C-alpha positions as CSV (number, residue, x, y, z in Angstrom):
1,M,14.3,27.3,61.0
2,Q,17.7,25.4,62.6
3,K,16.9,23.0,65.7
4,T,19.3,21.3,68.3
5,I,18.3,18.0,68.9
6,T,20.6,15.1,69.8
7,F,22.4,12.7,68.1
8,N,20.7,9.3,69.8
9,E,17.0,11.0,69.3
10,L,17.9,12.2,65.3
11,R,18.7,8.5,65.3
12,R,15.1,7.5,66.7
13,V,13.9,8.9,64.4
14,K,15.9,7.7,61.6
15,D,15.1,4.0,62.8
16,A,11.6,5.2,63.2
17,L,11.0,5.3,59.3
18,P,9.7,2.9,57.9
19,D,12.1,0.7,54.9
20,G,12.5,3.3,51.5
21,T,11.4,5.9,53.9
22,M,15.2,7.7,52.4
23,S,14.8,7.5,48.9
24,V,10.7,8.5,49.3
25,I,12.3,12.5,51.2
26,A,14.8,12.5,48.4
27,E,12.6,12.5,45.3
28,K,9.6,14.7,47.2
29,L,12.6,17.1,48.2
30,D,15.0,16.8,44.8
31,I,17.9,15.4,46.2
32,K,20.2,12.2,46.3
33,P,19.3,9.5,48.9
34,D,22.8,9.9,50.2
35,T,22.1,13.4,51.3
36,V,19.3,12.2,53.2
37,R,21.1,9.7,54.6
38,N,24.0,12.0,55.6
39,Y,21.3,14.1,57.4
40,F,20.7,11.5,59.6
41,G,24.5,10.5,60.6
42,G,25.4,9.3,57.4
43,T,28.9,9.8,56.0
44,K,28.4,8.6,52.1
45,W,30.3,12.2,51.3
46,E,30.7,10.8,47.8
47,E,27.2,10.7,46.6
48,G,25.0,13.1,48.7
49,E,25.8,16.6,49.6
50,S,26.2,18.2,52.9
51,V,23.2,18.9,55.5
52,G,24.3,21.4,57.6
53,M,24.6,19.6,60.2
54,H,26.9,20.4,62.9
55,M,28.3,18.4,65.9
56,G,29.5,18.5,69.3
57,P,29.6,16.7,72.6
58,G,27.0,16.6,74.8
59,P,24.9,13.7,76.6
60,D,22.9,11.4,74.8
61,G,25.5,10.9,71.9
62,G,26.3,14.5,71.3
63,V,24.4,18.0,70.4
64,V,23.5,18.3,66.6
65,V,22.3,21.7,65.5
66,L,20.6,21.5,62.0
67,D,20.4,24.5,59.8
68,D,17.4,22.9,58.3
69,T,14.6,21.2,59.1
70,T,12.9,20.6,56.2
71,I,13.7,16.2,56.0
72,L,13.3,15.9,59.9
73,D,9.5,17.6,59.3
74,L,9.1,16.0,56.9
75,A,10.5,12.7,58.5
76,Y,8.3,13.1,61.4
77,E,4.7,13.1,58.9
78,I,6.1,10.0,57.9
79,I,6.0,8.5,61.1
80,E,3.0,10.0,61.7
81,E,1.2,8.6,58.4
82,S,3.2,5.3,59.2
83,K,0.7,5.0,62.8
84,S,-1.9,5.5,60.7
């Protein structure tokens, strides 16, 4: 499912994740950790894959359209679990 979010909100989600979460998400989804980092705005194209993230101008760092929310949904779950 496609989702539109601001770049700064996407970074806030990344910053709220516990240390080591990129590797946890990558393992659960059988993808490279740098692909997960790219999803949150990283640029490790040599190691990671493109993640269907489209950026455009707008408020709060710009608008990001995510083609697939699987990584974001898992990140939200991990953040909620870490609060417990």
